N, CA, C and O of each residue as an XYZ file, in Angstrom:
344
protein
N      18.242     14.081      7.373
C      18.762     13.758      6.050
C      18.974     12.249      5.891
O      18.703     11.692      4.827
N      19.449     11.598      6.933
C      19.673     10.149      6.891
C      18.346      9.413      6.725
O      18.259      8.451      5.962
N      17.320      9.862      7.436
C      16.004      9.223      7.330
C      15.456      9.347      5.915
O      14.855      8.408      5.393
N      15.662     10.501      5.297
C      15.209     10.695      3.912
C      15.928      9.739      2.967
O      15.322      9.184      2.050
N      17.209      9.555      3.197
C      17.991      8.641      2.360
C      17.450      7.216      2.481
O      17.242      6.542      1.471
N      17.221      6.753      3.723
C      16.687      5.405      3.920
C      15.304      5.259      3.292
O      14.992      4.227      2.698
N      14.485      6.288      3.425
C      13.149      6.260      2.835
C      13.227      6.118      1.319
O      12.474      5.350      0.720
N      14.137      6.858      0.708
C      14.302      6.780     -0.751
C      14.812      5.409     -1.177
O      14.368      4.874     -2.193
N      15.730      4.842     -0.420
C      16.243      3.504     -0.752
C      15.127      2.468     -0.680
O      15.021      1.595     -1.542
N      14.302      2.571      0.351
C      13.173      1.655      0.495
C      12.206      1.821     -0.676
O      11.743      0.837     -1.253
N      11.907      3.062     -1.017
C      10.979      3.328     -2.109
C      11.519      2.791     -3.432
O      10.748      2.277     -4.242
N      12.802      2.897     -3.663
C      13.387      2.367     -4.900
C      13.211      0.854     -4.997
O      12.893      0.333     -6.066
N      13.416      0.152     -3.888
C      13.240     -1.309     -3.893
C      11.785     -1.676     -4.163
O      11.499     -2.586     -4.941
N      10.875     -0.965     -3.516
C       9.448     -1.223     -3.726
C       9.075     -0.900     -5.169
O       8.315     -1.638     -5.797
N       9.608      0.202     -5.694
C       9.317      0.598     -7.074
C       9.787     -0.462     -8.064
O       9.064     -0.806     -8.999
N      10.990     -0.974     -7.860
C      11.516     -2.003     -8.764
C      10.615     -3.234     -8.768
O      10.300     -3.775     -9.828
N      10.204     -3.672     -7.587
C       9.340     -4.852     -7.488
C       7.960     -4.571     -8.077
O       7.411     -5.406     -8.797
N       7.403     -3.414     -7.779
C       6.079     -3.068     -8.292
C       6.091     -2.949     -9.812
O       5.114     -3.311    -10.468
N       7.166     -2.454    -10.367
C       7.264     -2.327    -11.826
C       7.207     -3.686    -12.508
O       6.655     -3.817    -13.601
N       7.775     -4.689    -11.865
C       7.746     -6.037    -12.444
C       6.332     -6.591    -12.529
O       5.975     -7.225    -13.522
N       5.526     -6.361    -11.504
C       4.173     -6.925    -11.504
C       3.155     -6.006    -12.159
O       2.120     -6.479    -12.629
N       3.418     -4.718    -12.203
C       2.454     -3.778    -12.767
C       2.599     -3.620    -14.271
O       1.702     -3.086    -14.923
N       3.699     -4.068    -14.825
C       3.950     -3.888    -16.250
C       2.788     -4.232    -17.159
O       2.389     -3.402    -17.975
N       2.227     -5.443    -17.043
C       1.153     -5.819    -17.958
C      -0.222     -5.251    -17.596
O      -1.176     -5.441    -18.350
N      -0.342     -4.566    -16.469
C      -1.645     -4.033    -16.053
C      -1.968     -2.743    -16.785
O      -1.079     -1.984    -17.168
N      -3.256     -2.514    -16.969
C      -3.707     -1.281    -17.608
C      -3.262     -0.078    -16.780
O      -3.166     -0.165    -15.556
N      -2.994      1.029    -17.437
C      -2.494      2.230    -16.756
C      -3.504      2.819    -15.780
O      -3.121      3.554    -14.870
N      -4.791      2.507    -15.953
C      -5.791      3.089    -15.059
C      -6.021      2.259    -13.793
O      -6.842      2.630    -12.954
N      -5.303      1.141    -13.648
C      -5.414      0.329    -12.437
C      -4.705      1.081    -11.311
O      -3.523      1.406    -11.427
N      -5.431      1.358    -10.214
C      -4.808      2.125     -9.135
C      -3.893      1.270     -8.265
O      -3.926      0.041     -8.315
N      -3.092      1.942     -7.481
C      -2.295      1.293     -6.443
C      -3.017      1.548     -5.128
O      -3.283      2.694     -4.765
N      -3.330      0.470     -4.420
C      -4.041      0.580     -3.150
C      -3.030      0.481     -2.019
O      -2.230     -0.453     -1.968
N      -3.070      1.441     -1.124
C      -2.160      1.459      0.011
C      -2.872      1.127      1.305
O      -3.925      1.687      1.606
N      -2.290      0.208      2.073
C      -2.820     -0.148      3.389
C      -1.645     -0.294      4.339
O      -0.510     -0.510      3.913
N      -1.923     -0.176      5.616
C      -0.874     -0.306      6.621
C      -0.350      1.052      7.041
O      -0.721      2.081      6.477
N       0.508      1.039      8.031
C       1.028      2.302      8.548
C       2.009      2.968      7.589
O       2.310      4.151      7.743
N       2.508      2.237      6.615
C       3.430      2.805      5.635
C       2.765      3.209      4.335
O       3.436      3.363      3.314
N       1.454      3.381      4.362
C       0.769      3.707      3.101
C       1.161      5.072      2.562
O       0.973      5.336      1.374
N       1.699      5.940      3.398
C       2.214      7.220      2.900
C       3.332      6.975      1.889
O       3.477      7.727      0.925
N       4.118      5.925      2.110
C       5.206      5.582      1.193
C       4.626      5.031     -0.116
O       5.171      5.273     -1.194
N       3.535      4.302     -0.014
C       2.889      3.757     -1.208
C       2.233      4.875     -2.015
O       2.147      4.796     -3.241
N       1.777      5.906     -1.327
C       1.266      7.091     -2.044
C       2.387      7.694     -2.903
O       2.154      8.086     -4.046
N       3.587      7.764     -2.353
C       4.744      8.260     -3.110
C       5.049      7.340     -4.292
O       5.386      7.805     -5.380
N       4.926      6.029     -4.066
C       5.155      5.059     -5.138
C       4.175      5.289     -6.282
O       4.571      5.322     -7.448
N       2.903      5.447     -5.951
C       1.886      5.667     -6.982
C       2.199      6.913     -7.803
O       2.059      6.911     -9.026
N       2.618      7.960     -7.135
C       2.976      9.192     -7.848
C       4.150      8.941     -8.780
O       4.152      9.393     -9.925
N       5.141      8.224     -8.290
C       6.327      7.926     -9.090
C       5.973      7.065    -10.300
O       6.549      7.225    -11.377
N       5.021      6.151    -10.113
C       4.622      5.255    -11.203
C       3.515      5.857    -12.070
O       3.034      5.218    -13.006
N       3.122      7.077    -11.754
C       2.072      7.796    -12.477
C       0.775      6.992    -12.508
O       0.141      6.821    -13.549
N       0.410      6.508    -11.325
C      -0.843      5.772    -11.159
C      -1.648      6.431    -10.050
O      -1.111      7.109     -9.174
N      -2.936      6.212    -10.118
C      -3.832      6.741     -9.095
C      -3.622      5.960     -7.802
O      -3.449      4.742     -7.828
N      -3.638      6.661     -6.675
C      -3.499      6.034     -5.365
C      -4.864      5.967     -4.706
O      -5.615      6.941     -4.716
N      -5.182      4.812     -4.133
C      -6.405      4.652     -3.353
C      -5.997      4.189     -1.962
O      -5.353      3.152     -1.805
N      -6.376      4.962     -0.963
C      -6.118      4.568      0.422
C      -7.149      3.506      0.787
O      -8.346      3.702      0.577
N      -6.691      2.392      1.328
C      -7.590      1.308      1.724
C      -8.698      1.825      2.634
O      -9.806      1.287      2.628
N      -8.412      2.859      3.412
C      -9.415      3.452      4.302
C     -10.623      3.970      3.529
O     -11.729      4.013      4.066
N     -10.420      4.362      2.276
C     -11.511      4.904      1.472
C     -12.491      3.833      1.009
O     -13.621      4.151      0.640
N     -12.077      2.575      1.024
C     -12.949      1.521      0.493
C     -13.448      0.561      1.572
O     -14.142     -0.409      1.268
N     -13.096      0.828      2.828
C     -13.571     -0.009      3.930
C     -15.007      0.387      4.259
O     -15.290      1.564      4.481
N     -15.912     -0.585      4.291
C     -17.308     -0.264      4.628
C     -17.479     -0.114      6.143
O     -18.042     -0.984      6.809
N     -16.985      1.001      6.666
C     -17.066      1.262      8.102
C     -17.219      2.760      8.321
O     -17.071      3.556      7.393
N     -17.511      3.126      9.539
C     -17.664      4.531      9.879
C     -16.351      5.283      9.789
O     -15.270      4.702      9.892
N     -16.467      6.586      9.596
C     -15.278      7.434      9.459
C     -14.337      7.323     10.647
O     -13.120      7.424     10.489
N     -14.888      7.119     11.830
C     -14.077      7.093     13.048
C     -13.096      5.927     13.087
O     -12.080      6.009     13.778
N     -13.371      4.847     12.365
C     -12.505      3.661     12.445
C     -11.766      3.342     11.149
O     -10.911      2.457     11.138
N     -12.067      4.025     10.085
C     -11.460      3.685      8.790
C      -9.939      3.774      8.782
O      -9.270      2.867      8.285
N      -9.398      4.829      9.314
C      -7.945      5.008      9.318
C      -7.241      3.913     10.096
O      -6.241      3.359      9.639
N      -7.767      3.605     11.271
C      -7.164      2.546     12.084
C      -7.316      1.188     11.406
O      -6.389      0.379     11.416
N      -8.476      0.942     10.821
C      -8.693     -0.334     10.126
C      -7.722     -0.480      8.961
O      -7.214     -1.573      8.707
N      -7.464      0.602      8.259
C      -6.510      0.557      7.158
C      -5.097      0.301      7.670
O      -4.319     -0.411      7.035
N      -4.773      0.881      8.814
C      -3.431      0.695      9.381
C      -3.150     -0.752      9.757
O      -2.014     -1.213      9.644
N      -4.172     -1.468     10.203
C      -3.963     -2.860     10.637
C      -4.363     -3.875      9.569
O      -4.294     -5.080      9.815
N      -4.775     -3.420      8.401
C      -5.236     -4.327      7.344
C      -4.202     -5.388      6.960
O      -4.577     -6.552      6.828
N      -2.929     -5.054      6.776
C      -1.965     -6.104      6.416
C      -1.841     -7.185      7.488
O      -1.767     -8.371      7.165
N      -1.819     -6.787      8.754
C      -1.728     -7.777      9.834
C      -2.983     -8.636      9.880
O      -2.908     -9.840     10.129
N      -4.130     -8.024      9.642
C      -5.384     -8.781      9.619
C      -5.386     -9.793      8.481
O      -5.846    -10.923      8.650
N      -4.879     -9.393      7.335
C      -4.828    -10.301      6.184
C      -3.928    -11.498      6.470
O      -4.272    -12.630      6.131
N      -2.787    -11.254      7.085
C      -1.876    -12.355      7.428
C      -2.542    -13.303      8.416
O      -2.422    -14.521      8.284
N      -3.240    -12.754      9.400
C      -3.932    -13.593     10.384
C      -5.006    -14.447      9.715
O      -5.157    -15.625     10.037
N      -5.745    -13.856      8.793
C      -6.780    -14.616      8.086
C      -6.167    -15.717      7.226
O      -6.673    -16.839      7.200
N      -5.094    -15.405      6.530
C      -4.425    -16.419      5.709
C      -3.886    -17.553      6.573
O      -3.989    -18.722      6.199
N      -3.320    -17.219      7.710
C      -2.807    -18.248      8.621
C      -3.946    -19.122      9.123
O      -3.779    -20.332      9.277
N      -5.093    -18.523      9.377
C      -6.255    -19.278      9.838
C      -6.753    -20.266      8.809
O      -7.221    -21.348      9.164
N      -6.660    -19.914      7.545
C      -7.094    -20.818      6.478
C      -6.188    -22.035      6.365
O      -6.626    -23.098      5.925
N      -4.944    -21.888      6.754
C      -3.979    -22.980      6.616
C      -3.981    -23.927      7.805
O      -3.341    -24.977      7.749
N      -4.679    -23.586      8.874
C      -4.686    -24.451     10.063
C      -5.593    -25.623      9.914
O      -5.704    -26.438     10.829
């Protein structure tokens, strides 16, 4: 029960922030989830009545690696951004 409460609190914070940036976007713009917490982003998309797209679905790779690639996508993006700044 405690874990559910924390999960809901986290989702509310994410929802509030997402609502600020998604407001002017067309309703058919999906929410893309990446990382190990994308299950939470799936819940966010449902709450915001938007289509959810798992980053794994759009990675041009074999089925065997898509899930793992999606899980590490945020860390990979940070590493790439850091590399550009060096």
